[in-house]
mmCIF file of the protein (N, C-alpha, C, O) and its ligand, coordinates in Angstrom:
data_MODEL
# 
_entry.id   MODEL 
# 
loop_
_entity.id 
_entity.type 
_entity.pdbx_number_of_molecules 
1 polymer     1 
2 non-polymer 1 
# 
_entity_poly.entity_id                      1 
_entity_poly.type                           'polypeptide(L)' 
_entity_poly.nstd_linkage                   no 
_entity_poly.nstd_monomer                   no 
_entity_poly.pdbx_seq_one_letter_code       
;(UNK)(UNK)(UNK)(UNK)(UNK)(UNK)(UNK)(UNK)(UNK)(UNK)(UNK)(UNK)(UNK)(UNK)(UNK)(UNK)
(UNK)(UNK)(UNK)(UNK)(UNK)(UNK)(UNK)(UNK)(UNK)(UNK)(UNK)(UNK)(UNK)(UNK)(UNK)(UNK)
(UNK)(UNK)(UNK)(UNK)(UNK)(UNK)(UNK)(UNK)(UNK)(UNK)(UNK)(UNK)(UNK)(UNK)(UNK)(UNK)
(UNK)(UNK)(UNK)(UNK)(UNK)(UNK)
;
_entity_poly.pdbx_seq_one_letter_code_can   XXXXXXXXXXXXXXXXXXXXXXXXXXXXXXXXXXXXXXXXXXXXXXXXXXXXXX 
_entity_poly.pdbx_strand_id                 A 
# 
loop_
_entity_poly_seq.entity_id 
_entity_poly_seq.num 
_entity_poly_seq.mon_id 
_entity_poly_seq.hetero 
1 1  UNK n 
1 2  UNK n 
1 3  UNK n 
1 4  UNK n 
1 5  UNK n 
1 6  UNK n 
1 7  UNK n 
1 8  UNK n 
1 9  UNK n 
1 10 UNK n 
1 11 UNK n 
1 12 UNK n 
1 13 UNK n 
1 14 UNK n 
1 15 UNK n 
1 16 UNK n 
1 17 UNK n 
1 18 UNK n 
1 19 UNK n 
1 20 UNK n 
1 21 UNK n 
1 22 UNK n 
1 23 UNK n 
1 24 UNK n 
1 25 UNK n 
1 26 UNK n 
1 27 UNK n 
1 28 UNK n 
1 29 UNK n 
1 30 UNK n 
1 31 UNK n 
1 32 UNK n 
1 33 UNK n 
1 34 UNK n 
1 35 UNK n 
1 36 UNK n 
1 37 UNK n 
1 38 UNK n 
1 39 UNK n 
1 40 UNK n 
1 41 UNK n 
1 42 UNK n 
1 43 UNK n 
1 44 UNK n 
1 45 UNK n 
1 46 UNK n 
1 47 UNK n 
1 48 UNK n 
1 49 UNK n 
1 50 UNK n 
1 51 UNK n 
1 52 UNK n 
1 53 UNK n 
1 54 UNK n 
# 
loop_
_struct_asym.id 
_struct_asym.entity_id 
A 1 
B 2 
# 
loop_
_chem_comp.id 
_chem_comp.type 
_chem_comp.mon_nstd_flag 
UNK 'L-peptide linking' . 
ZN  non-polymer         . 
# 
_pdbx_entity_nonpoly.entity_id   2 
_pdbx_entity_nonpoly.name        ? 
_pdbx_entity_nonpoly.comp_id     ZN 
# 
_pdbx_nonpoly_scheme.asym_id         B 
_pdbx_nonpoly_scheme.entity_id       2 
_pdbx_nonpoly_scheme.mon_id          ZN 
_pdbx_nonpoly_scheme.ndb_seq_num     1 
_pdbx_nonpoly_scheme.pdb_seq_num     101 
_pdbx_nonpoly_scheme.auth_seq_num    101 
_pdbx_nonpoly_scheme.pdb_mon_id      ZN 
_pdbx_nonpoly_scheme.auth_mon_id     ZN 
_pdbx_nonpoly_scheme.pdb_strand_id   A 
_pdbx_nonpoly_scheme.pdb_ins_code    . 
# 
loop_
_atom_site.group_PDB 
_atom_site.id 
_atom_site.type_symbol 
_atom_site.label_atom_id 
_atom_site.label_alt_id 
_atom_site.label_comp_id 
_atom_site.label_asym_id 
_atom_site.label_entity_id 
_atom_site.label_seq_id 
_atom_site.pdbx_PDB_ins_code 
_atom_site.Cartn_x 
_atom_site.Cartn_y 
_atom_site.Cartn_z 
_atom_site.occupancy 
_atom_site.B_iso_or_equiv 
_atom_site.pdbx_formal_charge 
_atom_site.auth_seq_id 
_atom_site.auth_comp_id 
_atom_site.auth_asym_id 
_atom_site.auth_atom_id 
_atom_site.pdbx_PDB_model_num 
ATOM   1   N  N  . UNK A 1 1  ? 159.565 107.514 195.882 1.00 0.00 ? 1   UNK A N  1 
ATOM   2   C  CA . UNK A 1 1  ? 159.504 106.771 194.853 1.00 0.00 ? 1   UNK A CA 1 
ATOM   3   C  C  . UNK A 1 1  ? 160.319 105.512 194.937 1.00 0.00 ? 1   UNK A C  1 
ATOM   4   O  O  . UNK A 1 1  ? 161.549 105.528 195.000 1.00 0.00 ? 1   UNK A O  1 
ATOM   5   N  N  . UNK A 1 2  ? 159.586 104.418 194.934 1.00 0.00 ? 2   UNK A N  1 
ATOM   6   C  CA . UNK A 1 2  ? 160.347 103.043 194.948 1.00 0.00 ? 2   UNK A CA 1 
ATOM   7   C  C  . UNK A 1 2  ? 160.914 102.657 193.726 1.00 0.00 ? 2   UNK A C  1 
ATOM   8   O  O  . UNK A 1 2  ? 160.193 102.633 192.728 1.00 0.00 ? 2   UNK A O  1 
ATOM   9   N  N  . UNK A 1 3  ? 162.178 102.329 193.650 1.00 0.00 ? 3   UNK A N  1 
ATOM   10  C  CA . UNK A 1 3  ? 162.911 101.924 192.589 1.00 0.00 ? 3   UNK A CA 1 
ATOM   11  C  C  . UNK A 1 3  ? 163.621 100.708 192.921 1.00 0.00 ? 3   UNK A C  1 
ATOM   12  O  O  . UNK A 1 3  ? 163.936 100.407 194.073 1.00 0.00 ? 3   UNK A O  1 
ATOM   13  N  N  . UNK A 1 4  ? 163.899 99.923  191.759 1.00 0.00 ? 4   UNK A N  1 
ATOM   14  C  CA . UNK A 1 4  ? 164.816 98.551  191.925 1.00 0.00 ? 4   UNK A CA 1 
ATOM   15  C  C  . UNK A 1 4  ? 166.236 98.732  191.608 1.00 0.00 ? 4   UNK A C  1 
ATOM   16  O  O  . UNK A 1 4  ? 166.586 99.247  190.546 1.00 0.00 ? 4   UNK A O  1 
ATOM   17  N  N  . UNK A 1 5  ? 167.127 98.293  192.565 1.00 0.00 ? 5   UNK A N  1 
ATOM   18  C  CA . UNK A 1 5  ? 168.581 98.499  192.020 1.00 0.00 ? 5   UNK A CA 1 
ATOM   19  C  C  . UNK A 1 5  ? 168.701 97.695  190.942 1.00 0.00 ? 5   UNK A C  1 
ATOM   20  O  O  . UNK A 1 5  ? 168.174 96.588  191.043 1.00 0.00 ? 5   UNK A O  1 
ATOM   21  N  N  . UNK A 1 6  ? 169.315 97.991  189.829 1.00 0.00 ? 6   UNK A N  1 
ATOM   22  C  CA . UNK A 1 6  ? 169.468 97.227  188.745 1.00 0.00 ? 6   UNK A CA 1 
ATOM   23  C  C  . UNK A 1 6  ? 170.765 96.081  188.721 1.00 0.00 ? 6   UNK A C  1 
ATOM   24  O  O  . UNK A 1 6  ? 171.005 95.242  187.852 1.00 0.00 ? 6   UNK A O  1 
ATOM   25  N  N  . UNK A 1 7  ? 171.481 96.354  189.956 1.00 0.00 ? 7   UNK A N  1 
ATOM   26  C  CA . UNK A 1 7  ? 172.615 95.415  190.143 1.00 0.00 ? 7   UNK A CA 1 
ATOM   27  C  C  . UNK A 1 7  ? 171.958 94.157  191.140 1.00 0.00 ? 7   UNK A C  1 
ATOM   28  O  O  . UNK A 1 7  ? 171.982 92.958  190.860 1.00 0.00 ? 7   UNK A O  1 
ATOM   29  N  N  . UNK A 1 8  ? 171.538 94.601  192.024 1.00 0.00 ? 8   UNK A N  1 
ATOM   30  C  CA . UNK A 1 8  ? 171.142 93.432  193.016 1.00 0.00 ? 8   UNK A CA 1 
ATOM   31  C  C  . UNK A 1 8  ? 169.458 93.165  193.104 1.00 0.00 ? 8   UNK A C  1 
ATOM   32  O  O  . UNK A 1 8  ? 168.925 92.248  193.729 1.00 0.00 ? 8   UNK A O  1 
ATOM   33  N  N  . UNK A 1 9  ? 168.856 94.085  192.408 1.00 0.00 ? 9   UNK A N  1 
ATOM   34  C  CA . UNK A 1 9  ? 167.468 93.808  192.277 1.00 0.00 ? 9   UNK A CA 1 
ATOM   35  C  C  . UNK A 1 9  ? 166.670 94.038  193.770 1.00 0.00 ? 9   UNK A C  1 
ATOM   36  O  O  . UNK A 1 9  ? 165.673 93.387  194.083 1.00 0.00 ? 9   UNK A O  1 
ATOM   37  N  N  . UNK A 1 10 ? 167.200 94.929  194.507 1.00 0.00 ? 10  UNK A N  1 
ATOM   38  C  CA . UNK A 1 10 ? 166.770 95.313  195.810 1.00 0.00 ? 10  UNK A CA 1 
ATOM   39  C  C  . UNK A 1 10 ? 165.604 96.401  195.610 1.00 0.00 ? 10  UNK A C  1 
ATOM   40  O  O  . UNK A 1 10 ? 165.814 97.285  194.780 1.00 0.00 ? 10  UNK A O  1 
ATOM   41  N  N  . UNK A 1 11 ? 164.508 96.395  196.246 1.00 0.00 ? 11  UNK A N  1 
ATOM   42  C  CA . UNK A 1 11 ? 163.569 97.502  196.128 1.00 0.00 ? 11  UNK A CA 1 
ATOM   43  C  C  . UNK A 1 11 ? 163.968 98.692  197.110 1.00 0.00 ? 11  UNK A C  1 
ATOM   44  O  O  . UNK A 1 11 ? 164.322 98.348  198.237 1.00 0.00 ? 11  UNK A O  1 
ATOM   45  N  N  . UNK A 1 12 ? 163.956 99.645  196.901 1.00 0.00 ? 12  UNK A N  1 
ATOM   46  C  CA . UNK A 1 12 ? 164.304 100.708 197.973 1.00 0.00 ? 12  UNK A CA 1 
ATOM   47  C  C  . UNK A 1 12 ? 163.748 102.255 197.522 1.00 0.00 ? 12  UNK A C  1 
ATOM   48  O  O  . UNK A 1 12 ? 163.233 102.412 196.415 1.00 0.00 ? 12  UNK A O  1 
ATOM   49  N  N  . UNK A 1 13 ? 163.868 103.142 198.277 1.00 0.00 ? 13  UNK A N  1 
ATOM   50  C  CA . UNK A 1 13 ? 163.291 104.503 198.042 1.00 0.00 ? 13  UNK A CA 1 
ATOM   51  C  C  . UNK A 1 13 ? 164.372 105.207 197.431 1.00 0.00 ? 13  UNK A C  1 
ATOM   52  O  O  . UNK A 1 13 ? 165.523 105.195 197.867 1.00 0.00 ? 13  UNK A O  1 
ATOM   53  N  N  . UNK A 1 14 ? 163.972 105.841 196.379 1.00 0.00 ? 14  UNK A N  1 
ATOM   54  C  CA . UNK A 1 14 ? 165.080 106.588 195.480 1.00 0.00 ? 14  UNK A CA 1 
ATOM   55  C  C  . UNK A 1 14 ? 165.465 107.843 196.023 1.00 0.00 ? 14  UNK A C  1 
ATOM   56  O  O  . UNK A 1 14 ? 166.501 108.417 195.685 1.00 0.00 ? 14  UNK A O  1 
ATOM   57  N  N  . UNK A 1 15 ? 164.653 108.286 196.863 1.00 0.00 ? 15  UNK A N  1 
ATOM   58  C  CA . UNK A 1 15 ? 165.101 109.704 197.702 1.00 0.00 ? 15  UNK A CA 1 
ATOM   59  C  C  . UNK A 1 15 ? 166.163 109.432 198.719 1.00 0.00 ? 15  UNK A C  1 
ATOM   60  O  O  . UNK A 1 15 ? 166.979 110.295 199.043 1.00 0.00 ? 15  UNK A O  1 
ATOM   61  N  N  . UNK A 1 16 ? 166.144 108.046 199.293 1.00 0.00 ? 16  UNK A N  1 
ATOM   62  C  CA . UNK A 1 16 ? 167.281 107.890 200.312 1.00 0.00 ? 16  UNK A CA 1 
ATOM   63  C  C  . UNK A 1 16 ? 168.461 107.356 199.890 1.00 0.00 ? 16  UNK A C  1 
ATOM   64  O  O  . UNK A 1 16 ? 169.121 106.748 200.732 1.00 0.00 ? 16  UNK A O  1 
ATOM   65  N  N  . UNK A 1 17 ? 168.977 107.465 198.506 1.00 0.00 ? 17  UNK A N  1 
ATOM   66  C  CA . UNK A 1 17 ? 170.280 107.154 198.001 1.00 0.00 ? 17  UNK A CA 1 
ATOM   67  C  C  . UNK A 1 17 ? 170.969 108.253 197.342 1.00 0.00 ? 17  UNK A C  1 
ATOM   68  O  O  . UNK A 1 17 ? 170.307 108.918 196.544 1.00 0.00 ? 17  UNK A O  1 
ATOM   69  N  N  . UNK A 1 18 ? 172.196 108.557 197.543 1.00 0.00 ? 18  UNK A N  1 
ATOM   70  C  CA . UNK A 1 18 ? 172.968 109.382 196.950 1.00 0.00 ? 18  UNK A CA 1 
ATOM   71  C  C  . UNK A 1 18 ? 173.636 108.910 195.427 1.00 0.00 ? 18  UNK A C  1 
ATOM   72  O  O  . UNK A 1 18 ? 174.208 109.603 194.585 1.00 0.00 ? 18  UNK A O  1 
ATOM   73  N  N  . UNK A 1 19 ? 173.349 107.571 195.433 1.00 0.00 ? 19  UNK A N  1 
ATOM   74  C  CA . UNK A 1 19 ? 173.898 106.894 194.429 1.00 0.00 ? 19  UNK A CA 1 
ATOM   75  C  C  . UNK A 1 19 ? 172.988 106.846 193.032 1.00 0.00 ? 19  UNK A C  1 
ATOM   76  O  O  . UNK A 1 19 ? 172.071 106.029 192.944 1.00 0.00 ? 19  UNK A O  1 
ATOM   77  N  N  . UNK A 1 20 ? 173.270 107.698 192.028 1.00 0.00 ? 20  UNK A N  1 
ATOM   78  C  CA . UNK A 1 20 ? 172.506 107.520 190.709 1.00 0.00 ? 20  UNK A CA 1 
ATOM   79  C  C  . UNK A 1 20 ? 173.527 107.698 189.623 1.00 0.00 ? 20  UNK A C  1 
ATOM   80  O  O  . UNK A 1 20 ? 174.695 108.036 189.820 1.00 0.00 ? 20  UNK A O  1 
ATOM   81  N  N  . UNK A 1 21 ? 172.958 107.430 188.414 1.00 0.00 ? 21  UNK A N  1 
ATOM   82  C  CA . UNK A 1 21 ? 173.670 107.345 187.229 1.00 0.00 ? 21  UNK A CA 1 
ATOM   83  C  C  . UNK A 1 21 ? 172.935 107.500 186.054 1.00 0.00 ? 21  UNK A C  1 
ATOM   84  O  O  . UNK A 1 21 ? 171.978 106.741 185.900 1.00 0.00 ? 21  UNK A O  1 
ATOM   85  N  N  . UNK A 1 22 ? 173.209 108.414 185.105 1.00 0.00 ? 22  UNK A N  1 
ATOM   86  C  CA . UNK A 1 22 ? 172.238 108.556 183.911 1.00 0.00 ? 22  UNK A CA 1 
ATOM   87  C  C  . UNK A 1 22 ? 172.951 107.903 182.790 1.00 0.00 ? 22  UNK A C  1 
ATOM   88  O  O  . UNK A 1 22 ? 174.096 108.260 182.510 1.00 0.00 ? 22  UNK A O  1 
ATOM   89  N  N  . UNK A 1 23 ? 172.282 106.873 182.063 1.00 0.00 ? 23  UNK A N  1 
ATOM   90  C  CA . UNK A 1 23 ? 172.735 106.272 180.928 1.00 0.00 ? 23  UNK A CA 1 
ATOM   91  C  C  . UNK A 1 23 ? 171.640 106.444 179.898 1.00 0.00 ? 23  UNK A C  1 
ATOM   92  O  O  . UNK A 1 23 ? 170.513 106.015 180.142 1.00 0.00 ? 23  UNK A O  1 
ATOM   93  N  N  . UNK A 1 24 ? 171.964 107.148 178.581 1.00 0.00 ? 24  UNK A N  1 
ATOM   94  C  CA . UNK A 1 24 ? 171.079 107.159 177.480 1.00 0.00 ? 24  UNK A CA 1 
ATOM   95  C  C  . UNK A 1 24 ? 169.853 107.694 178.059 1.00 0.00 ? 24  UNK A C  1 
ATOM   96  O  O  . UNK A 1 24 ? 168.783 107.103 177.909 1.00 0.00 ? 24  UNK A O  1 
ATOM   97  N  N  . UNK A 1 25 ? 169.974 108.998 178.842 1.00 0.00 ? 25  UNK A N  1 
ATOM   98  C  CA . UNK A 1 25 ? 168.863 109.688 179.420 1.00 0.00 ? 25  UNK A CA 1 
ATOM   99  C  C  . UNK A 1 25 ? 168.052 109.055 180.293 1.00 0.00 ? 25  UNK A C  1 
ATOM   100 O  O  . UNK A 1 25 ? 166.967 109.505 180.659 1.00 0.00 ? 25  UNK A O  1 
ATOM   101 N  N  . UNK A 1 26 ? 168.527 108.025 180.646 1.00 0.00 ? 26  UNK A N  1 
ATOM   102 C  CA . UNK A 1 26 ? 167.578 107.165 181.689 1.00 0.00 ? 26  UNK A CA 1 
ATOM   103 C  C  . UNK A 1 26 ? 168.341 107.199 183.150 1.00 0.00 ? 26  UNK A C  1 
ATOM   104 O  O  . UNK A 1 26 ? 169.532 106.906 183.246 1.00 0.00 ? 26  UNK A O  1 
ATOM   105 N  N  . UNK A 1 27 ? 167.579 107.565 184.212 1.00 0.00 ? 27  UNK A N  1 
ATOM   106 C  CA . UNK A 1 27 ? 168.313 107.660 185.620 1.00 0.00 ? 27  UNK A CA 1 
ATOM   107 C  C  . UNK A 1 27 ? 168.150 106.313 186.176 1.00 0.00 ? 27  UNK A C  1 
ATOM   108 O  O  . UNK A 1 27 ? 167.076 105.713 186.181 1.00 0.00 ? 27  UNK A O  1 
ATOM   109 N  N  . UNK A 1 28 ? 169.396 105.802 186.704 1.00 0.00 ? 28  UNK A N  1 
ATOM   110 C  CA . UNK A 1 28 ? 169.317 104.674 187.414 1.00 0.00 ? 28  UNK A CA 1 
ATOM   111 C  C  . UNK A 1 28 ? 169.689 104.869 188.795 1.00 0.00 ? 28  UNK A C  1 
ATOM   112 O  O  . UNK A 1 28 ? 170.591 105.674 189.028 1.00 0.00 ? 28  UNK A O  1 
ATOM   113 N  N  . UNK A 1 29 ? 169.181 104.311 189.661 1.00 0.00 ? 29  UNK A N  1 
ATOM   114 C  CA . UNK A 1 29 ? 169.319 104.629 191.208 1.00 0.00 ? 29  UNK A CA 1 
ATOM   115 C  C  . UNK A 1 29 ? 169.865 103.107 191.683 1.00 0.00 ? 29  UNK A C  1 
ATOM   116 O  O  . UNK A 1 29 ? 169.534 102.038 191.171 1.00 0.00 ? 29  UNK A O  1 
ATOM   117 N  N  . UNK A 1 30 ? 170.910 103.335 192.945 1.00 0.00 ? 30  UNK A N  1 
ATOM   118 C  CA . UNK A 1 30 ? 171.549 102.296 193.329 1.00 0.00 ? 30  UNK A CA 1 
ATOM   119 C  C  . UNK A 1 30 ? 171.524 102.338 194.961 1.00 0.00 ? 30  UNK A C  1 
ATOM   120 O  O  . UNK A 1 30 ? 171.786 103.365 195.587 1.00 0.00 ? 30  UNK A O  1 
ATOM   121 N  N  . UNK A 1 31 ? 171.202 101.191 195.525 1.00 0.00 ? 31  UNK A N  1 
ATOM   122 C  CA . UNK A 1 31 ? 171.064 101.320 197.022 1.00 0.00 ? 31  UNK A CA 1 
ATOM   123 C  C  . UNK A 1 31 ? 172.571 101.565 197.719 1.00 0.00 ? 31  UNK A C  1 
ATOM   124 O  O  . UNK A 1 31 ? 172.744 102.263 198.718 1.00 0.00 ? 31  UNK A O  1 
ATOM   125 N  N  . UNK A 1 32 ? 173.472 100.956 197.098 1.00 0.00 ? 32  UNK A N  1 
ATOM   126 C  CA . UNK A 1 32 ? 174.789 101.040 197.784 1.00 0.00 ? 32  UNK A CA 1 
ATOM   127 C  C  . UNK A 1 32 ? 175.924 101.642 196.711 1.00 0.00 ? 32  UNK A C  1 
ATOM   128 O  O  . UNK A 1 32 ? 175.644 101.681 195.513 1.00 0.00 ? 32  UNK A O  1 
ATOM   129 N  N  . UNK A 1 33 ? 177.023 102.039 197.129 1.00 0.00 ? 33  UNK A N  1 
ATOM   130 C  CA . UNK A 1 33 ? 178.068 102.454 196.511 1.00 0.00 ? 33  UNK A CA 1 
ATOM   131 C  C  . UNK A 1 33 ? 178.495 101.215 195.545 1.00 0.00 ? 33  UNK A C  1 
ATOM   132 O  O  . UNK A 1 33 ? 178.590 101.283 194.319 1.00 0.00 ? 33  UNK A O  1 
ATOM   133 N  N  . UNK A 1 34 ? 178.715 100.153 196.292 1.00 0.00 ? 34  UNK A N  1 
ATOM   134 C  CA . UNK A 1 34 ? 179.194 98.891  195.718 1.00 0.00 ? 34  UNK A CA 1 
ATOM   135 C  C  . UNK A 1 34 ? 178.358 98.473  194.326 1.00 0.00 ? 34  UNK A C  1 
ATOM   136 O  O  . UNK A 1 34 ? 178.805 97.823  193.381 1.00 0.00 ? 34  UNK A O  1 
ATOM   137 N  N  . UNK A 1 35 ? 177.161 98.975  194.459 1.00 0.00 ? 35  UNK A N  1 
ATOM   138 C  CA . UNK A 1 35 ? 176.255 98.603  193.255 1.00 0.00 ? 35  UNK A CA 1 
ATOM   139 C  C  . UNK A 1 35 ? 176.577 99.569  192.155 1.00 0.00 ? 35  UNK A C  1 
ATOM   140 O  O  . UNK A 1 35 ? 176.790 99.168  191.011 1.00 0.00 ? 35  UNK A O  1 
ATOM   141 N  N  . UNK A 1 36 ? 176.617 100.922 192.505 1.00 0.00 ? 36  UNK A N  1 
ATOM   142 C  CA . UNK A 1 36 ? 176.943 101.833 191.611 1.00 0.00 ? 36  UNK A CA 1 
ATOM   143 C  C  . UNK A 1 36 ? 178.362 101.645 190.846 1.00 0.00 ? 36  UNK A C  1 
ATOM   144 O  O  . UNK A 1 36 ? 178.554 101.969 189.674 1.00 0.00 ? 36  UNK A O  1 
ATOM   145 N  N  . UNK A 1 37 ? 179.272 101.093 191.669 1.00 0.00 ? 37  UNK A N  1 
ATOM   146 C  CA . UNK A 1 37 ? 180.673 101.059 191.023 1.00 0.00 ? 37  UNK A CA 1 
ATOM   147 C  C  . UNK A 1 37 ? 180.547 99.639  190.041 1.00 0.00 ? 37  UNK A C  1 
ATOM   148 O  O  . UNK A 1 37 ? 181.185 99.521  188.995 1.00 0.00 ? 37  UNK A O  1 
ATOM   149 N  N  . UNK A 1 38 ? 179.773 98.771  190.481 1.00 0.00 ? 38  UNK A N  1 
ATOM   150 C  CA . UNK A 1 38 ? 179.579 97.539  189.564 1.00 0.00 ? 38  UNK A CA 1 
ATOM   151 C  C  . UNK A 1 38 ? 178.928 98.050  188.342 1.00 0.00 ? 38  UNK A C  1 
ATOM   152 O  O  . UNK A 1 38 ? 179.423 97.729  187.261 1.00 0.00 ? 38  UNK A O  1 
ATOM   153 N  N  . UNK A 1 39 ? 178.011 98.711  188.371 1.00 0.00 ? 39  UNK A N  1 
ATOM   154 C  CA . UNK A 1 39 ? 177.289 99.209  187.355 1.00 0.00 ? 39  UNK A CA 1 
ATOM   155 C  C  . UNK A 1 39 ? 178.085 99.904  186.397 1.00 0.00 ? 39  UNK A C  1 
ATOM   156 O  O  . UNK A 1 39 ? 178.102 99.557  185.217 1.00 0.00 ? 39  UNK A O  1 
ATOM   157 N  N  . UNK A 1 40 ? 178.886 101.073 186.933 1.00 0.00 ? 40  UNK A N  1 
ATOM   158 C  CA . UNK A 1 40 ? 179.837 101.835 186.092 1.00 0.00 ? 40  UNK A CA 1 
ATOM   159 C  C  . UNK A 1 40 ? 180.848 100.877 185.220 1.00 0.00 ? 40  UNK A C  1 
ATOM   160 O  O  . UNK A 1 40 ? 181.188 101.177 184.075 1.00 0.00 ? 40  UNK A O  1 
ATOM   161 N  N  . UNK A 1 41 ? 181.244 99.808  185.828 1.00 0.00 ? 41  UNK A N  1 
ATOM   162 C  CA . UNK A 1 41 ? 182.121 98.866  185.190 1.00 0.00 ? 41  UNK A CA 1 
ATOM   163 C  C  . UNK A 1 41 ? 181.678 98.423  183.850 1.00 0.00 ? 41  UNK A C  1 
ATOM   164 O  O  . UNK A 1 41 ? 182.279 98.563  182.785 1.00 0.00 ? 41  UNK A O  1 
ATOM   165 N  N  . UNK A 1 42 ? 180.379 97.792  184.098 1.00 0.00 ? 42  UNK A N  1 
ATOM   166 C  CA . UNK A 1 42 ? 179.674 97.122  182.948 1.00 0.00 ? 42  UNK A CA 1 
ATOM   167 C  C  . UNK A 1 42 ? 178.335 97.518  182.909 1.00 0.00 ? 42  UNK A C  1 
ATOM   168 O  O  . UNK A 1 42 ? 177.451 96.745  183.279 1.00 0.00 ? 42  UNK A O  1 
ATOM   169 N  N  . UNK A 1 43 ? 178.043 98.884  182.412 1.00 0.00 ? 43  UNK A N  1 
ATOM   170 C  CA . UNK A 1 43 ? 176.641 99.390  182.337 1.00 0.00 ? 43  UNK A CA 1 
ATOM   171 C  C  . UNK A 1 43 ? 175.737 98.573  181.502 1.00 0.00 ? 43  UNK A C  1 
ATOM   172 O  O  . UNK A 1 43 ? 174.573 98.318  181.810 1.00 0.00 ? 43  UNK A O  1 
ATOM   173 N  N  . UNK A 1 44 ? 176.354 98.163  180.392 1.00 0.00 ? 44  UNK A N  1 
ATOM   174 C  CA . UNK A 1 44 ? 175.469 97.437  179.249 1.00 0.00 ? 44  UNK A CA 1 
ATOM   175 C  C  . UNK A 1 44 ? 174.933 96.024  180.067 1.00 0.00 ? 44  UNK A C  1 
ATOM   176 O  O  . UNK A 1 44 ? 173.738 95.759  179.941 1.00 0.00 ? 44  UNK A O  1 
ATOM   177 N  N  . UNK A 1 45 ? 175.596 95.313  180.718 1.00 0.00 ? 45  UNK A N  1 
ATOM   178 C  CA . UNK A 1 45 ? 175.215 94.214  181.233 1.00 0.00 ? 45  UNK A CA 1 
ATOM   179 C  C  . UNK A 1 45 ? 173.867 94.334  182.090 1.00 0.00 ? 45  UNK A C  1 
ATOM   180 O  O  . UNK A 1 45 ? 172.905 93.580  181.947 1.00 0.00 ? 45  UNK A O  1 
ATOM   181 N  N  . UNK A 1 46 ? 173.942 95.430  183.034 1.00 0.00 ? 46  UNK A N  1 
ATOM   182 C  CA . UNK A 1 46 ? 172.759 95.544  183.943 1.00 0.00 ? 46  UNK A CA 1 
ATOM   183 C  C  . UNK A 1 46 ? 171.551 96.242  183.135 1.00 0.00 ? 46  UNK A C  1 
ATOM   184 O  O  . UNK A 1 46 ? 170.396 96.028  183.501 1.00 0.00 ? 46  UNK A O  1 
ATOM   185 N  N  . UNK A 1 47 ? 171.824 97.077  182.036 1.00 0.00 ? 47  UNK A N  1 
ATOM   186 C  CA . UNK A 1 47 ? 170.687 97.622  181.284 1.00 0.00 ? 47  UNK A CA 1 
ATOM   187 C  C  . UNK A 1 47 ? 170.042 96.585  180.602 1.00 0.00 ? 47  UNK A C  1 
ATOM   188 O  O  . UNK A 1 47 ? 168.813 96.593  180.528 1.00 0.00 ? 47  UNK A O  1 
ATOM   189 N  N  . UNK A 1 48 ? 170.747 95.638  180.063 1.00 0.00 ? 48  UNK A N  1 
ATOM   190 C  CA . UNK A 1 48 ? 170.218 94.488  179.146 1.00 0.00 ? 48  UNK A CA 1 
ATOM   191 C  C  . UNK A 1 48 ? 169.370 93.793  180.199 1.00 0.00 ? 48  UNK A C  1 
ATOM   192 O  O  . UNK A 1 48 ? 168.156 93.645  180.062 1.00 0.00 ? 48  UNK A O  1 
ATOM   193 N  N  . UNK A 1 49 ? 170.066 93.368  181.269 1.00 0.00 ? 49  UNK A N  1 
ATOM   194 C  CA . UNK A 1 49 ? 169.279 92.566  182.288 1.00 0.00 ? 49  UNK A CA 1 
ATOM   195 C  C  . UNK A 1 49 ? 168.037 93.165  182.672 1.00 0.00 ? 49  UNK A C  1 
ATOM   196 O  O  . UNK A 1 49 ? 167.035 92.468  182.832 1.00 0.00 ? 49  UNK A O  1 
ATOM   197 N  N  . UNK A 1 50 ? 168.030 94.441  182.834 1.00 0.00 ? 50  UNK A N  1 
ATOM   198 C  CA . UNK A 1 50 ? 166.673 95.245  183.126 1.00 0.00 ? 50  UNK A CA 1 
ATOM   199 C  C  . UNK A 1 50 ? 165.616 95.140  182.273 1.00 0.00 ? 50  UNK A C  1 
ATOM   200 O  O  . UNK A 1 50 ? 164.456 95.026  182.668 1.00 0.00 ? 50  UNK A O  1 
ATOM   201 N  N  . UNK A 1 51 ? 166.021 95.179  180.853 1.00 0.00 ? 51  UNK A N  1 
ATOM   202 C  CA . UNK A 1 51 ? 165.126 95.259  179.844 1.00 0.00 ? 51  UNK A CA 1 
ATOM   203 C  C  . UNK A 1 51 ? 164.395 93.815  179.727 1.00 0.00 ? 51  UNK A C  1 
ATOM   204 O  O  . UNK A 1 51 ? 163.227 93.614  179.396 1.00 0.00 ? 51  UNK A O  1 
ATOM   205 N  N  . UNK A 1 52 ? 165.471 92.778  180.117 1.00 0.00 ? 52  UNK A N  1 
ATOM   206 C  CA . UNK A 1 52 ? 164.859 91.406  179.792 1.00 0.00 ? 52  UNK A CA 1 
ATOM   207 C  C  . UNK A 1 52 ? 163.830 90.969  181.112 1.00 0.00 ? 52  UNK A C  1 
ATOM   208 O  O  . UNK A 1 52 ? 163.046 90.021  181.050 1.00 0.00 ? 52  UNK A O  1 
ATOM   209 N  N  . UNK A 1 53 ? 163.978 91.747  182.164 1.00 0.00 ? 53  UNK A N  1 
ATOM   210 C  CA . UNK A 1 53 ? 163.034 91.475  183.246 1.00 0.00 ? 53  UNK A CA 1 
ATOM   211 C  C  . UNK A 1 53 ? 161.708 92.166  183.150 1.00 0.00 ? 53  UNK A C  1 
ATOM   212 O  O  . UNK A 1 53 ? 160.918 91.992  184.078 1.00 0.00 ? 53  UNK A O  1 
ATOM   213 N  N  . UNK A 1 54 ? 161.392 92.874  182.214 1.00 0.00 ? 54  UNK A N  1 
ATOM   214 C  CA . UNK A 1 54 ? 160.348 93.531  181.977 1.00 0.00 ? 54  UNK A CA 1 
ATOM   215 C  C  . UNK A 1 54 ? 159.180 92.491  181.208 1.00 0.00 ? 54  UNK A C  1 
ATOM   216 O  O  . UNK A 1 54 ? 158.078 92.934  180.885 1.00 0.00 ? 54  UNK A O  1 
HETATM 217 ZN ZN . ZN  B 2 .  ? 172.143 97.067  194.910 1.00 0.00 2 101 ZN  A ZN 1 
# 
């Protein structure tokens, strides 16, 4: 499954990453640990950004 990292907007395979986070019952995938840590600091920022992009 192809997913987009909400932090850096890079497209990658969800099966290839150990970095995942569930927020409001939605699973988010991250390509790097750095992106996951950045997301955990300010999840609202990236979730809002994601919705705006739709
Ligand atoms: Zn990323």
